[in-house]
Phi, psi and omega in degrees: 000043179283134183206126170064210181287173180298321180293319178296319180297319180294320181295320177294320178297320180293322175299309183300315183295319180295320181294316181296320180297314182293322179291321177297316180299329179276357179082025186256336182223156177056037180261157177249132177279148188247010185290140172290321178220131179275134178250001171113302190268353185217154174225159179246123179229128180053039178077001183256128178278121187235133170291126192265106173253033180235020182255147177262015179277064191305319183274355177071028185270346189288346173247012181294130182302331180292321178292319180299313181294322178295322178294316179297317180298323180291321178295320179297327179283316195239352186087175183299327184213142172258103193271079177205143171297138179295346176295338179255300180216152174208157184286158188289348175298334175302315181296314179302314183294315181297321179293318178295318178295323177299321176291321181295315187265342182076035180202184177275135190232136166240160190237094170285168181283333176214163175296324177302311177293331175297312177300316182291335176284313193277305192298314178298338181271323187269336180282114186284174186291322180261059181236163170228152184240130173248131184227135171300132185300333183263006177303154185304149181305325180294329178287317175301324178300318179295330179290338176294325175294318179299316179302321183295341178262006177096002177286133175282132181236127180236130178271138178251150177304146187298123176050032177271100187296319182296316178297319179299312182297317180295315181296318180295314180302315182290317183293324182293339177281344190244347189226151177291322180230138173235121181255133174247123184248128183203169171265150172286308172240127182278129195289339179265304183281335183078009176275175191237160178294153179281079191300315182297321177295318178299318178299314183296319179295319178298322178290327185277328189236103180293346177279346188277133170238147182234133178238118185242128172265102181254037185304320184269358180259346185280145174102313184258354183227150175082160179302132183058019180073026184288354170116172182293319185284305181286352170283341182253340181211151174292156177297113181284149179302336179248039178230139172235135181239132175258141180223149176261139172262000188256011179245262182299327183278351168066021184241255180185159179094187184214177177218140170247126186248124183240148171282324185263114181297330179291323177291321177299317179295322181295319177293320178302319186275318193256345182286131184304311182296337178286340179260317193260350173266160186288165180279169168293142178287152182307320179299319179296317179298313180298316179295320181295320178299316179295322180294318179295323177298323177292318179301325182274358186265176177288352181285328187298318181301324179292320175300316180296319179299320180293320177294319176302320180294320177298316182299318180295326179292316180294320179296317180296309181292325178301317177293316181299319184272359180066031178291135184279063181291137177289336179204150173247055178278162183271072178219164178273018179245130183226142181235113176267108183279133181245325177115264182291139178303314184295326176292319178298318178299317182296317177296316178301320179295320181290328175296320176298319179299330179268005171098021183231134176252120176240162179272122169292131176240109183221178179305135006266006178297327175228161182297157174305138180084001181237034181292156179188191178244125174263138172224156179233153171238151185222177178288357170287336186265149170253171187293331177294319177299314182297312181298319181296317179297316183298318179294321177295318180296314180300317179299316182285326176296312181292328179288327183274312187250346175056234184277359185272005176297127179250120181275157181297341181268002177297157180296150181303319182304326179295319180290321178298317179299317179299315182296320182294326183275329185266328192241041173283171183300322181297326181292334187266357181279000000 
């Protein structure tokens, strides 16, 4: 989280540390669950049983008995860890998993241990010397991390306003006149607001500009959307020859690891062989591999469309009730991620604390995950939840938001002057000492 001068960096750290401390005291961050066995829809924190609306296990597979048994079987075969660089040897579950993922996504697949290491493996290798990079300002922190490596090699990186189609089209057109390659980096589903990438615009730009390449982190879109759960982006368009998609296996698929999906098998092989983290970071553990193989089998089965239908039904329920209850959602996108913007960090903490008192755990979203002055509560719904639980939580959330902040709720669509005024009053130097 390095930023600006030393004084600016220190100021940002003090803001962040104060926010974390107050949120921890309220039981919202850096907490440990105390359950002997997790059953999916609830967690225990400080002796209190809470319905968990803070998990990314959208498809509810992480406690599925089939994944557990597959993980146990893999440990019995190979032990808890196979201690070798994959550059030398790896267990045969990798082959099974890669083949299943290739069928699931419709492309050539390699398997990094995390999406973060996937970005760090792929982008520094595929972005050529006479290239420029455009990145959505709200793209995941792990994607921005990879751009720091690119900058260190002399690649120009420019941040674009979030999901601003006009700004994207203008920037791409200009950059394509000046560079051999133009890379656009974005999320498929944005992890805080829950909104989605402009897929149709991306498709059109790829057709119009042969210099354009697109790298999408669809970690939160995989599993619950698209044919075989291939995600929000590949559910709307075929894998383009100049597109790479990163996916997480640790969210909807309930396992561990990640996937990088390529149209060109030779490019996939090059990243597999030549990318540093693919050689020098550790392998997926056998339990993760076994569970991931089982999860992919479910994604490829007749079971997945019904899972997707149920999540779709939940999304429609939240959208309808959110409007009826006047919840200040940052976006009404068709995803299972929702962000209720509250404004001040302390108000968001207080709403989160009251939700815990009423038996619900939601994710506090504050700086630096969202800009200063735009704190709120993010919640997700999964196949662990039923509609009665979701409706009861939403009504409780609406009551507490209106009770804590009243008319001072600031929506993401508010005019900029209102946000500037909030920042100036809440985050002056005196407030930070």
